[in-house]
N, C-alpha and C positions, 0 to 999 in steps of 0.2 A: 803092723800097718793097721789091722782091724781094731786094736786097742786105741791107737791114736784117734781114729775116726769116732769110735765109741766115746772116748773122753771128750771129743769137740761136741758131739751131739748132747752128751750129759751136760756139759757147761752151758750150752745154748738152751736146753729145756730147763735148767735151773735158774738161768737169767731170765727166761720168759715167765716163769712161775713167780720168782721174786718180783718182777716188774708187774705182774698181774696183782699180786697180793698188796703191793704198795700203792696201787691205784684205786682198787675196788674193795669196798667194805660191803659185807652182806650181813643182814640182821636175821638171826635165828631165834625167834622169841625176843627175849631182852638181851641176848648175847650178840655182840658185834664181832665179826671175824673178818680180818684183812684190813686193808687201808692203814690207817694211823692207830687203829685200836690195839691196845696191848694184847700179847699172846694169850690164847684161850686153851685151857687144858681140855682135850678131847679125848674120848674114849669109845670104844665099840665093844659090844657084848660079845661073849663067846658061847652063849647058851643056844639052844635050838629055840628059835623066836616062837615056834608053835607051843612051846611049853611056857605059856604066859606068866605063871606064877614065878617061876625061877628067873625068867627074863626081868620081870618087874622087881623082883628082889636084887638081882645083880645091878640093875639101873640105880636102885637106891643106894646100894654099897659103893658104887662108883662115885655118885654124887656126894656121898659122906666122906669120901677120901680125897675129894677136891675136884673132880671132873665137872667142868661147867657145860659141858655138851656131850650128850650120850647117844651113839648111832646103834641101830639094830639092823640085821640083815632080814629081808623079806624076799625070800628065794622060792618060795612056793605058796600054793594056795592056803595051806594050813597056817602058815606064818603070817599071811595077809589077814586071815580070819582072827588070828591072835591079838592084832594090834589094838583094837578097842578094848579088849579085856585087859591088855598090858595097862592102857591109859586108866582103866576103871580102878585097877589095884593100885597104881601109883597115887590116884586121888584118895583112895582109902588110907594110904600110908601118909597122907598129909602133904603130897607135893602138888603144886599148882601147875598141872600140865596145861600148856597152852592149847587152847581149843581150836585155833586157826592154822595148826600145823598142817601143811598141804601134802599130807601123805597120801591121800586118795589119787592126786595127780600122778605122783611117782609111781604108784602101784599100778595104775592104769596103763602106763607106758610099758611095764613088765608083763602086761596081760593078766595080772592077779586082780582079782575083785575084792574088795573089802566091804563089809557090811556098813551101811550108813549109820554111824554111832553118833554123829553131831546132829 
């Protein structure tokens, strides 16, 4: 019985997610996700974000292998402090990092403070 209920909930959640994705498009920099946009290859780093150099290198590697959108985890103050340095190193590697990424808003909701880089 529990499995049947779980399957029904799962089906409804998937239908809601599909419905949402079909209706709404979100622009992240120059990449459009959802709506009628084509599928976007997304990745997430598995480095300790506080290690800004390893994280920047992994972002570059993910991009070079086809990822169009790369996410990082900011789970503590050290990781928040590393974000501007990650951007700086990506710039040095020739990546055009969008300067209007609203990371400070997201960090503020988690209670982490990021130095004002821009």
